[in-house]
C-alpha positions as CSV (number, residue, x, y, z in Angstrom):
1,M,125.2,25.5,75.2
2,T,123.5,28.8,75.7
3,L,122.4,29.7,79.2
4,Y,119.9,32.4,80.0
5,F,119.3,34.3,83.2
6,D,116.1,33.0,84.8
7,H,115.6,34.5,88.2
8,L,117.1,36.1,91.3
9,V,116.1,34.7,94.7
10,H,115.3,37.1,97.5
11,Q,115.0,35.5,101.0
12,V,112.4,37.5,103.0
13,Q,110.6,37.1,106.3
14,S,107.1,37.7,104.7
15,P,106.5,37.3,100.9
16,E,103.0,38.8,101.6
17,N,104.4,42.0,103.1
18,T,107.1,42.2,100.4
19,K,104.4,42.0,97.8
20,I,102.4,44.8,99.3
21,F,105.6,47.0,99.6
22,L,106.6,46.3,95.9
23,N,103.1,46.8,94.5
24,K,102.8,50.2,96.2
25,R,106.0,51.2,94.4
26,N,104.7,49.9,91.0
27,I,106.8,46.7,90.9
28,H,104.1,44.3,89.8
29,T,104.3,41.3,92.2
30,I,102.0,38.3,92.5
31,N,101.4,35.4,94.8
32,G,103.4,32.4,93.5
33,G,102.4,29.4,95.6
34,Q,103.8,26.6,97.7
35,H,106.8,24.3,97.1
36,T,105.3,21.4,99.0
37,M,108.4,19.3,98.7
38,W,110.6,22.0,100.4
39,G,108.2,23.7,102.8
40,T,108.6,27.1,101.2
41,Y,106.3,29.6,99.4
42,N,106.8,32.7,97.3
43,T,105.7,35.8,95.6
44,L,107.1,36.8,92.2
45,S,108.0,39.9,90.3
46,Y,108.1,39.3,86.5
47,F,109.9,41.4,84.0
48,G,109.2,39.3,80.9
49,L,110.6,35.9,81.6
50,N,113.2,37.3,84.0
51,Y,111.9,37.5,87.5
52,I,112.7,38.0,91.2
53,E,111.4,35.4,93.6
54,Q,110.6,36.5,97.2
55,I,110.7,33.3,99.2
56,A,110.1,32.2,102.8
57,I,109.6,29.0,104.9
58,Y,106.1,27.7,105.9
59,D,107.0,24.2,107.1
60,R,110.2,24.0,109.1
61,N,110.6,20.2,108.9
62,L,110.3,20.1,105.2
63,F,112.7,22.9,104.8
64,E,115.3,21.3,107.1
65,N,115.2,18.2,105.1
66,A,115.5,20.1,101.8
67,A,118.5,22.0,103.2
68,N,120.5,18.7,103.4
69,L,120.9,18.8,99.6
70,P,124.4,20.3,98.9
71,Y,124.6,23.4,96.8
72,S,120.8,23.8,96.8
73,L,119.0,27.1,97.5
74,H,117.9,25.8,100.9
75,Y,121.5,24.6,101.7
76,T,122.7,28.1,100.9
77,F,120.1,29.8,103.1
78,K,120.8,27.5,106.0
79,R,124.6,27.9,105.7
80,A,124.1,31.7,105.8
81,N,122.3,31.3,109.1
82,E,119.0,32.1,107.3
83,R,120.1,35.6,106.5
84,Y,117.5,37.7,104.7
85,G,118.5,39.3,101.4
86,F,119.4,38.2,97.9
87,S,120.7,34.7,97.9
88,R,121.3,33.0,94.5
89,I,120.5,33.3,90.8
90,A,119.2,30.6,88.5
91,L,120.2,30.1,84.9
92,R,117.8,28.6,82.3
93,T,118.7,25.9,79.9
94,K,117.0,23.6,77.4
95,N,119.6,20.9,77.9
96,I,119.9,20.3,81.6
97,E,120.9,16.6,81.3
98,E,123.8,17.5,79.0
99,E,124.8,20.4,81.3
100,G,125.0,18.0,84.2
101,Q,127.3,15.7,82.2
102,R,129.5,18.7,81.2
103,L,129.8,19.9,84.8
104,R,130.7,16.4,86.1
105,A,133.4,16.2,83.4
106,L,134.8,19.5,84.8
107,G,135.1,17.9,88.2
108,F,132.1,19.4,90.0
109,E,129.8,17.6,92.4
110,V,126.5,17.5,90.6
111,Y,123.1,16.8,92.1
112,G,120.1,16.3,89.8
113,P,118.5,17.1,87.6
114,D,115.5,16.6,89.9
115,A,111.9,17.0,89.0
116,C,110.1,19.8,90.9
117,S,106.7,21.5,91.0
118,R,104.8,24.3,92.6
119,T,101.1,24.6,93.2
120,R,99.7,28.0,92.1
121,P,97.0,29.8,94.1
122,D,94.4,28.7,91.5
123,G,95.4,25.0,92.0
124,S,97.3,24.5,88.8
125,V,100.8,23.1,88.9
126,V,103.9,24.4,87.2
127,E,106.8,21.9,86.7
128,W,110.5,22.2,86.1
129,K,113.8,20.4,86.7
130,L,116.7,21.7,88.9
131,L,120.4,20.9,88.9
132,H,122.8,22.0,91.6
133,F,126.6,21.8,91.6
134,G,129.7,22.9,93.3
135,K,132.9,22.0,95.2
136,P,133.6,21.8,98.9
137,G,135.0,25.0,100.4
138,Q,133.8,27.4,97.7
139,A,133.3,30.9,98.9
140,I,130.3,31.8,96.8
141,D,127.7,29.3,95.5
142,F,127.3,29.0,91.8
143,P,124.0,29.7,90.1
144,F,121.8,26.7,89.9
145,L,120.3,25.5,86.6
146,I,116.6,25.2,85.7
147,E,114.7,23.7,82.8
148,W,111.0,24.5,82.6
149,A,108.6,21.9,81.3
150,D,106.9,24.4,79.0
151,E,108.6,26.3,76.1
152,D,109.4,30.0,76.6
153,E,106.7,31.2,74.2
154,E,104.1,29.1,76.0
155,R,105.3,30.4,79.4
156,V,105.0,34.0,78.3
157,A,101.5,33.5,77.0
158,Q,100.5,31.7,80.3
159,L,102.0,34.4,82.5
160,K,100.3,37.2,80.5
161,A,97.0,35.4,80.6
162,S,97.2,34.9,84.4
163,G,98.3,38.5,85.0
164,A,101.7,37.5,86.3
165,I,103.3,39.6,83.6
166,D,101.8,43.0,83.6
167,T,101.5,44.0,79.9
168,K,101.2,47.7,80.9
169,Q,104.5,47.6,82.9
170,S,107.6,48.8,81.0
171,I,110.2,47.6,83.6
172,T,113.1,45.4,82.5
173,M,115.9,43.8,84.5
174,E,119.3,45.2,83.4
175,S,121.8,43.6,85.8
176,V,122.5,41.9,89.0
177,Q,125.3,43.1,91.3
178,F,127.6,40.7,93.3
179,Y,130.2,41.3,95.9
180,V,133.1,38.9,95.8
181,E,136.5,39.0,97.5
182,D,138.4,38.3,94.3
183,V,136.6,39.7,91.3
184,K,139.1,38.7,88.6
185,A,139.3,35.1,89.8
186,T,135.5,34.8,90.2
187,V,134.8,36.3,86.8
188,K,137.4,34.1,85.1
189,L,135.9,31.0,86.7
190,W,132.3,31.8,85.9
191,K,133.2,32.7,82.3
192,E,134.8,29.3,81.8
193,I,132.1,27.3,83.6
194,F,129.2,29.0,81.8
195,Q,130.9,29.5,78.5
196,L,130.3,33.2,78.4
197,P,131.9,36.0,76.2
198,E,135.0,37.9,77.4
199,P,134.3,40.0,80.5
200,E,134.0,43.8,80.3
201,Q,136.1,46.0,82.5
202,H,134.3,49.1,84.0
203,A,135.6,51.7,86.5
204,Q,134.3,50.0,89.6
205,F,133.3,46.5,88.5
206,I,133.8,43.7,85.9
207,S,130.8,42.3,84.1
208,L,129.8,39.1,82.4
209,Q,127.1,39.2,79.7
210,L,124.4,36.6,79.5
211,P,122.1,36.8,76.5
212,N,119.4,38.6,78.5
213,I,121.1,40.3,81.5
214,R,124.5,41.5,82.8
215,L,126.2,40.2,85.9
216,D,128.4,42.9,87.7
217,F,131.1,41.8,90.1
218,Y,132.4,44.3,92.7
219,E,135.1,44.1,95.3
220,E,134.6,45.3,98.9
221,V,135.4,49.0,98.7
222,A,133.0,49.7,95.8
223,A,130.3,47.4,97.0
224,T,130.4,48.9,100.5
225,A,130.1,52.4,99.1
226,M,126.9,51.3,97.3
227,T,125.3,49.4,100.2
228,L,126.6,51.4,103.2
229,G,126.8,48.3,105.3
230,H,128.3,44.9,106.0
231,L,128.6,42.6,103.0
232,H,128.4,38.9,102.4
233,E,129.8,37.3,99.2
234,G,127.0,36.9,96.7
235,P,124.3,39.1,95.1
236,F,123.4,42.3,96.8
237,G,121.6,44.4,94.2
238,V,119.5,44.4,91.1
239,T,119.2,47.2,88.5
240,L,115.8,47.7,86.9
241,K,115.0,50.1,84.1
242,D,111.7,51.9,84.0
243,T,111.0,54.5,81.3
244,D,108.0,55.8,83.2
245,R,109.8,57.0,86.3
246,T,112.8,58.8,87.7
247,K,115.6,57.2,89.9
248,E,114.4,55.3,92.9
249,T,116.0,52.8,95.4
250,L,114.0,50.2,97.3
251,V,116.0,49.0,100.3
252,F,115.7,45.6,102.1
253,P,118.1,43.8,104.4
254,A,121.0,42.8,102.1
255,A,119.0,43.6,99.0
256,F,118.7,46.7,96.9
257,Y,116.3,47.2,94.0
258,W,117.9,50.1,92.0
259,I,115.5,51.7,89.5
260,N,117.2,53.7,86.7
261,R,120.5,53.8,88.6
């Protein structure tokens, strides 16, 4: 079953301020809305259907309840002592029920799929299903799976019509960078779980190729040289390609937006 990259989650203190910062640097970012079941809200930066979600808490009680679900995004954020920065990625599927059955057969604890929704600023509601999985004691949380209620073509049309996708913007998401303690073991495991092609060996990292993006896995020395700081296992950077500008790096706590790196 083919899985596509869907989005990268960026935990921030203020989605509003992050939106202002990114828009000033020509990273088109919009208000997303509220997740009323989780007590969170977001802003969104779309690059086609790939996007980065900047997310924060607006209701502490709702969030604390949501964080009880093992392997969920909120569980990860809570377990990391609510550290700001890149947190997780989501993979998109059209067969989330079958994926859940397959992951259970592989011996994972699976939660969901669960029906979810978000209220947009205009009052409309977007719906999807989420599935989380893992095993106790894992060092890095796996991507979670998402299945949108609408077809991809319909979503693109809606996002363009609403202005969420800027048709004048030429930026694409090329890759997401991860720091892991054991690159070879992590890559082997993710390749098998997500049924991906053979990994590619590069000078400083090993990559896995999804149909619409590349995942790059770095060990400590190389990742530290790129970030100049303390690392936590998980995503730490995203590479964007923009034909209309030269190299630029946007720096956040534990999150780097590399443009034309």
